[in-house]
MDAnalysis code that builds the backbone (N, CA, C; Angstrom):
import MDAnalysis as mda
import numpy as np

u = mda.Universe.empty(405, n_residues=135, atom_resindex=np.repeat(np.arange(135), 3), trajectory=True)
u.add_TopologyAttr("name", ["N", "CA", "C"] * 135)
u.add_TopologyAttr("resid", np.arange(1, 136))
u.add_TopologyAttr("resname", ["MET", "ALA", "PHE", "PHE", "SER", "LYS", "THR", "LEU", "TYR", "LEU", "PHE", "SER", "GLU", "VAL", "HIS", "GLY", "MET", "VAL", "LEU", "LEU", "ASN", "GLY", "GLN", "PRO", "VAL", "PRO", "GLY", "VAL", "GLU", "VAL", "ALA", "GLN", "ASP", "TYR", "HIS", "TRP", "HIS", "TRP", "GLY", "GLU", "GLN", "LYS", "ARG", "SER", "THR", "THR", "VAL", "THR", "THR", "ASP", "ALA", "GLN", "GLY", "ARG", "PHE", "HIS", "PHE", "ALA", "GLU", "VAL", "THR", "GLY", "THR", "SER", "TRP", "THR", "ALA", "ASN", "LEU", "LEU", "PRO", "HIS", "GLN", "PRO", "VAL", "ILE", "MET", "GLN", "THR", "ILE", "THR", "LEU", "ARG", "TYR", "LEU", "GLY", "LYS", "GLU", "TYR", "SER", "GLY", "TRP", "SER", "HIS", "GLY", "LYS", "ASP", "ASN", "TYR", "ASP", "ARG", "LEU", "GLY", "GLU", "VAL", "ALA", "GLY", "ARG", "PRO", "LEU", "GLN", "LEU", "VAL", "CYS", "ASP", "LEU", "ALA", "ASP", "ASP", "ALA", "VAL", "ALA", "ARG", "PRO", "GLU", "LEU", "ARG", "THR", "PHE", "GLY", "ILE", "CYS", "THR", "LEU", "ARG"])
u.atoms.positions = np.array([
    [10.766, 22.260, -12.823],
    [9.602, 22.334, -11.862],
    [9.203, 20.689, -11.858],
    [9.818, 19.935, -12.943],
    [9.634, 18.649, -12.961],
    [10.463, 18.021, -12.008],
    [11.317, 18.499, -11.441],
    [12.357, 17.999, -10.474],
    [11.588, 17.570, -9.398],
    [11.001, 18.876, -9.366],
    [10.214, 18.892, -7.812],
    [9.049, 17.798, -7.654],
    [8.515, 17.246, -8.843],
    [7.436, 16.556, -8.945],
    [7.751, 14.994, -9.010],
    [8.816, 14.854, -9.156],
    [9.249, 13.503, -9.193],
    [8.447, 12.451, -8.621],
    [8.371, 11.297, -9.092],
    [7.409, 10.309, -8.479],
    [8.226, 9.342, -7.696],
    [8.286, 9.249, -6.215],
    [9.019, 8.371, -5.520],
    [8.223, 7.108, -5.081],
    [8.871, 5.970, -5.274],
    [8.267, 4.630, -5.332],
    [8.251, 4.236, -3.864],
    [7.440, 4.166, -3.010],
    [7.109, 3.818, -1.515],
    [7.184, 2.143, -1.348],
    [6.606, 1.707, -2.553],
    [6.172, 0.166, -2.268],
    [5.503, -0.030, -3.867],
    [6.906, -1.023, -4.441],
    [6.489, -1.527, -5.647],
    [5.593, -2.530, -5.995],
    [4.731, -2.831, -7.010],
    [3.661, -3.363, -7.204],
    [4.000, -5.102, -6.603],
    [2.822, -5.587, -6.000],
    [3.086, -6.874, -5.603],
    [1.899, -7.747, -6.202],
    [2.695, -9.183, -6.651],
    [1.828, -10.109, -7.180],
    [2.097, -11.282, -6.398],
    [1.231, -12.080, -5.981],
    [1.381, -13.099, -4.983],
    [0.686, -14.014, -4.842],
    [1.206, -15.492, -4.223],
    [0.172, -16.511, -4.135],
    [0.412, -17.252, -2.647],
    [-0.774, -17.394, -2.061],
    [-0.404, -17.987, -0.789],
    [-0.904, -19.557, -1.076],
    [0.262, -20.483, -0.226],
    [-0.209, -21.867, -0.294],
    [-0.062, -22.495, 1.151],
    [-0.539, -23.501, 1.109],
    [-0.305, -24.276, 1.941],
    [0.085, -25.537, 1.610],
    [1.458, -26.280, 2.252],
    [1.853, -27.513, 1.529],
    [1.715, -27.545, 0.414],
    [2.260, -26.391, -0.388],
    [1.972, -26.451, -1.957],
    [0.738, -26.277, -2.574],
    [-0.158, -26.328, -1.876],
    [-1.532, -25.977, -2.371],
    [-1.997, -24.554, -2.368],
    [-2.553, -24.119, -3.289],
    [-3.321, -22.829, -2.931],
    [-4.447, -22.817, -1.940],
    [-4.364, -21.391, -1.284],
    [-5.495, -21.265, -0.296],
    [-6.207, -19.946, -0.843],
    [-7.484, -20.355, -0.953],
    [-8.511, -19.216, -1.178],
    [-8.586, -18.501, 0.412],
    [-9.041, -17.296, 0.318],
    [-9.739, -16.850, 1.451],
    [-8.570, -16.449, 2.622],
    [-7.077, -15.911, 2.383],
    [-6.317, -15.821, 3.259],
    [-6.440, -14.362, 3.255],
    [-6.628, -13.205, 4.265],
    [-6.363, -11.917, 4.485],
    [-4.897, -11.590, 4.381],
    [-4.655, -10.707, 3.240],
    [-3.517, -10.490, 3.214],
    [-3.366, -8.612, 3.034],
    [-2.616, -8.090, 3.885],
    [-2.377, -6.918, 4.642],
    [-0.968, -6.640, 4.037],
    [-0.826, -5.474, 3.227],
    [0.357, -4.812, 2.881],
    [0.440, -3.334, 3.786],
    [1.289, -3.001, 4.621],
    [1.541, -1.779, 5.090],
    [3.159, -1.055, 5.075],
    [2.829, 0.114, 4.857],
    [4.329, 0.897, 4.865],
    [4.429, 1.969, 5.888],
    [5.431, 2.438, 6.092],
    [5.867, 3.731, 6.859],
    [6.891, 4.155, 6.372],
    [6.572, 5.321, 5.745],
    [7.599, 6.325, 5.118],
    [7.900, 7.511, 6.063],
    [9.158, 7.090, 6.554],
    [9.714, 7.935, 7.529],
    [9.900, 9.441, 7.215],
    [10.203, 9.751, 6.079],
    [10.603, 11.082, 5.724],
    [9.424, 11.579, 6.027],
    [7.943, 11.466, 5.573],
    [7.130, 12.424, 5.343],
    [6.129, 11.658, 6.911],
    [6.702, 10.687, 7.718],
    [6.018, 10.205, 8.663],
    [4.465, 9.683, 8.112],
    [4.302, 9.083, 6.776],
    [3.400, 8.731, 6.081],
    [3.382, 6.982, 6.436],
    [1.662, 6.633, 7.002],
    [1.768, 5.086, 7.138],
    [0.383, 4.975, 6.135],
    [0.705, 3.590, 5.653],
    [-0.884, 3.212, 5.070],
    [-0.975, 1.617, 5.012],
    [-2.103, 1.448, 5.251],
    [-2.389, -0.195, 5.174],
    [-3.515, -0.499, 4.400],
    [-2.858, -1.647, 3.457],
    [-4.030, -1.933, 2.198],
    [-3.969, -3.586, 2.767],
    [-5.775, -4.003, 2.728],
    [-5.789, -5.319, 2.969],
    [-6.656, -5.763, 1.804],
    [-6.350, -7.011, 1.286],
    [-7.049, -7.802, 0.095],
    [-7.307, -9.323, 0.504],
    [-8.079, -9.892, -0.269],
    [-7.817, -11.463, 0.607],
    [-7.551, -12.289, -0.971],
    [-7.180, -13.367, -0.540],
    [-6.908, -14.306, -1.672],
    [-7.996, -14.834, -2.837],
    [-7.821, -14.960, -3.879],
    [-8.978, -15.476, -4.674],
    [-8.877, -16.909, -4.356],
    [-9.622, -17.427, -5.701],
    [-9.633, -19.127, -5.223],
    [-8.668, -20.081, -5.871],
    [-7.788, -19.127, -6.283],
    [-6.255, -19.974, -6.915],
    [-5.512, -19.520, -5.445],
    [-5.868, -18.804, -4.662],
    [-4.530, -18.367, -3.932],
    [-3.831, -16.711, -4.203],
    [-4.726, -16.456, -5.106],
    [-3.538, -15.020, -5.736],
    [-3.685, -14.024, -4.602],
    [-2.975, -13.081, -4.575],
    [-3.167, -11.495, -4.308],
    [-2.341, -10.402, -5.015],
    [-3.028, -9.332, -4.982],
    [-2.283, -8.551, -5.858],
    [-2.246, -6.999, -5.268],
    [-1.252, -5.927, -4.991],
    [-1.271, -4.595, -4.498],
    [-0.704, -3.947, -5.580],
    [-1.227, -2.716, -5.693],
    [-0.669, -1.726, -6.738],
    [0.470, -1.218, -6.300],
    [1.389, -0.421, -7.250],
    [2.189, -0.019, -6.243],
    [2.102, 1.426, -5.868],
    [2.388, 1.925, -4.573],
    [2.405, 2.981, -3.780],
    [3.255, 4.104, -4.148],
    [2.893, 5.121, -4.169],
    [3.789, 6.092, -4.791],
    [3.315, 7.449, -3.706],
    [4.715, 8.018, -3.981],
    [4.295, 9.565, -3.440],
    [5.051, 10.493, -3.916],
    [4.754, 11.792, -3.356],
    [5.668, 12.855, -3.965],
    [5.972, 14.084, -2.587],
    [7.282, 14.662, -2.819],
    [7.592, 15.455, -1.681],
    [8.627, 16.144, -2.236],
    [8.645, 17.622, -2.376],
    [9.450, 18.281, -2.890],
    [10.280, 18.518, -1.729],
    [10.463, 18.389, -0.676],
    [11.450, 18.414, 0.207],
    [12.338, 16.848, -0.178],
    [11.651, 16.112, -0.157],
    [12.841, 14.649, -0.199],
    [13.614, 14.682, -1.450],
    [12.678, 15.088, -2.678],
    [13.683, 15.525, -4.082],
    [14.312, 16.792, -3.754],
    [14.641, 18.022, -2.800],
    [15.378, 18.513, -2.703],
    [16.594, 18.284, -1.961],
    [16.229, 17.886, -0.672],
    [17.240, 17.771, 0.556],
    [18.100, 16.357, 0.166],
    [18.955, 16.451, 0.732],
    [19.690, 14.850, 0.592],
    [19.658, 13.982, 1.800],
    [19.191, 13.204, 1.604],
    [18.615, 12.002, 2.846],
    [18.589, 10.546, 2.363],
    [18.748, 9.804, 3.444],
    [18.523, 8.402, 3.243],
    [16.770, 7.908, 3.591],
    [16.291, 7.320, 2.270],
    [14.998, 6.872, 2.274],
    [15.039, 5.912, 3.316],
    [13.976, 5.725, 4.058],
    [13.565, 4.629, 5.135],
    [11.885, 4.655, 4.558],
    [11.788, 3.457, 4.331],
    [10.134, 3.065, 4.144],
    [10.033, 1.558, 4.564],
    [9.673, 1.073, 5.612],
    [9.677, 0.293, 6.511],
    [8.222, -0.655, 5.470],
    [8.533, -1.555, 5.088],
    [7.350, -2.076, 4.261],
    [7.196, -3.709, 4.894],
    [6.022, -4.029, 5.139],
    [5.723, -5.337, 5.736],
    [4.426, -5.962, 4.869],
    [4.205, -7.347, 4.759],
    [2.880, -7.799, 4.274],
    [2.913, -8.906, 5.113],
    [1.412, -9.115, 6.047],
    [1.101, -9.740, 6.726],
    [0.069, -10.848, 6.520],
    [0.058, -12.063, 6.511],
    [-1.137, -12.680, 6.309],
    [-1.834, -13.728, 7.248],
    [-3.095, -13.342, 7.469],
    [-4.172, -14.163, 8.419],
    [-4.702, -14.954, 7.994],
    [-4.773, -16.359, 8.653],
    [-5.690, -17.340, 7.782],
    [-6.106, -17.950, 9.067],
    [-7.477, -18.691, 9.440],
    [-7.698, -19.307, 10.512],
    [-7.224, -18.908, 11.814],
    [-7.414, -17.833, 12.277],
    [-6.773, -17.013, 13.514],
    [-5.495, -17.127, 13.442],
    [-4.759, -17.470, 12.870],
    [-3.492, -17.389, 13.140],
    [-2.611, -16.245, 11.765],
    [-1.536, -15.602, 12.569],
    [-1.027, -14.422, 11.736],
    [0.135, -15.094, 11.258],
    [0.750, -14.598, 9.940],
    [2.056, -15.257, 9.542],
    [2.546, -13.905, 9.028],
    [3.971, -13.990, 9.376],
    [4.977, -12.842, 8.459],
    [5.416, -13.432, 7.646],
    [4.888, -12.712, 6.319],
    [5.115, -12.616, 4.732],
    [6.361, -12.254, 4.449],
    [6.625, -10.403, 4.392],
    [7.465, -10.134, 4.006],
    [7.797, -8.638, 4.960],
    [8.929, -8.451, 5.406],
    [9.262, -7.552, 5.983],
    [10.693, -6.943, 5.166],
    [10.827, -5.557, 4.739],
    [11.743, -5.210, 4.169],
    [11.859, -3.547, 4.631],
    [12.921, -3.166, 4.850],
    [13.415, -1.893, 4.362],
    [14.201, -0.979, 3.492],
    [13.038, -0.391, 2.774],
    [13.774, 0.113, 1.475],
    [14.047, 1.242, 1.608],
    [15.413, 1.634, 0.982],
    [16.217, 2.822, 1.242],
    [16.516, 3.385, -0.139],
    [15.564, 3.265, -0.806],
    [15.232, 4.290, -2.243],
    [13.991, 4.524, -2.726],
    [14.009, 5.201, -3.690],
    [12.608, 5.473, -4.038],
    [12.529, 5.075, -5.725],
    [13.553, 4.162, -5.952],
    [13.149, 3.435, -7.385],
    [11.836, 2.443, -7.315],
    [11.327, 2.541, -8.984],
    [10.361, 1.628, -9.067],
    [11.192, 0.203, -9.061],
    [10.671, -0.651, -8.411],
    [11.173, -2.104, -8.432],
    [12.558, -2.338, -7.575],
    [12.772, -0.967, -6.838],
    [13.962, -0.781, -5.847],
    [14.235, -1.642, -4.792],
    [13.231, -2.326, -4.708],
    [13.392, -3.487, -3.208],
    [14.164, -4.590, -3.566],
    [14.677, -4.990, -4.284],
    [15.194, -6.163, -4.696],
    [15.884, -5.888, -6.102],
    [16.840, -5.045, -6.549],
    [17.689, -4.867, -7.365],
    [16.904, -4.888, -8.916],
    [15.731, -4.319, -8.763],
    [14.842, -4.287, -9.960],
    [13.941, -5.187, -10.403],
    [14.093, -6.461, -9.494],
    [13.479, -7.655, -9.578],
    [12.024, -7.506, -9.376],
    [10.724, -7.600, -10.119],
    [9.566, -8.062, -10.004],
    [9.166, -8.399, -8.192],
    [8.365, -7.557, -7.564],
    [8.069, -8.454, -6.635],
    [6.443, -9.437, -6.750],
    [7.265, -10.382, -7.157],
    [6.454, -11.747, -7.500],
    [6.783, -12.966, -6.449],
    [5.742, -12.628, -5.195],
    [5.731, -13.390, -4.075],
    [5.024, -15.173, -3.922],
    [5.602, -16.078, -3.543],
    [5.032, -17.079, -3.113],
    [5.037, -17.168, -1.663],
    [4.247, -17.440, -0.835],
    [4.028, -17.469, 0.482],
    [3.386, -18.967, 1.123],
    [4.341, -19.727, 1.321],
    [3.501, -20.944, 1.719],
    [3.569, -21.231, 3.611],
    [2.228, -20.968, 3.911],
    [1.736, -21.204, 5.250],
    [2.483, -22.109, 6.322],
    [3.081, -23.263, 5.620],
    [3.376, -24.248, 6.301],
    [4.957, -23.929, 6.314],
    [5.705, -22.824, 5.895],
    [7.027, -22.359, 6.107],
    [7.215, -21.670, 7.326],
    [8.641, -21.614, 8.079],
    [8.794, -20.873, 8.630],
    [9.269, -19.553, 8.447],
    [8.970, -18.177, 9.003],
    [9.645, -16.991, 8.774],
    [10.964, -17.033, 9.147],
    [11.772, -17.090, 7.853],
    [13.309, -16.516, 7.944],
    [13.640, -15.506, 7.577],
    [15.175, -14.909, 8.134],
    [15.609, -13.624, 7.422],
    [16.266, -14.530, 6.084],
    [16.166, -13.546, 5.145],
    [16.856, -13.999, 3.677],
    [17.969, -12.778, 3.537],
    [19.097, -12.576, 4.231],
    [20.084, -11.339, 4.190],
    [20.385, -11.076, 2.855],
    [20.260, -11.905, 1.725],
    [20.964, -11.654, 0.290],
    [19.885, -10.567, -0.391],
    [18.355, -11.026, 0.188],
    [17.446, -9.783, -0.380],
    [17.091, -8.751, 0.732],
    [17.626, -8.792, 1.955],
    [17.175, -7.998, 3.100],
    [15.921, -7.970, 3.543],
    [15.020, -9.382, 3.617],
    [13.878, -9.820, 3.872],
    [13.784, -10.283, 5.043],
    [12.649, -10.632, 5.441],
    [12.332, -11.671, 6.715],
    [11.012, -12.029, 6.214],
    [10.494, -13.351, 6.603],
    [9.415, -13.460, 6.125],
    [9.367, -15.387, 5.654],
    [7.879, -15.408, 5.388],
    [7.744, -16.752, 4.874],
    [7.455, -16.700, 3.283],
    [7.407, -15.444, 2.759],
    [7.236, -15.086, 1.313],
    [8.516, -15.319, 0.751],
    [9.090, -15.992, -0.287],
    [10.135, -15.548, -1.268],
    [9.805, -15.673, -2.912],
    [10.658, -14.657, -3.136],
    [10.579, -14.196, -4.589],
    [10.527, -15.633, -5.398],
    [9.662, -15.232, -6.467],
    [9.597, -16.129, -7.566],
    [10.465, -16.194, -8.612],
])
């Protein structure tokens, strides 16, 4: 029965810092969204950066006896969007293709640095897009 209740990691824990030209930015709205295609499950969580520009999202998990039982390719679309002074920034966009804890980037913790002065770019080596980089 334990096989059927295996935890599926849909979005690993995220620790981040928002900067503007290298300086911490308090009061930035940071939204974390995911869409798990297997269960057509979507969720959005929003936090605000603290006085040091830091933000945090807890890991997001799910369970599904069919996802554990039937062979399939996991597809979990993940995004982090930053909103500051009326402008929206693409921070992190990633298609997660496994249910592993820290499975987004080969077991690396999601410790992000997002500088609002940077342009959003594709990072093919990480399979991500946005202004946020891994520390």
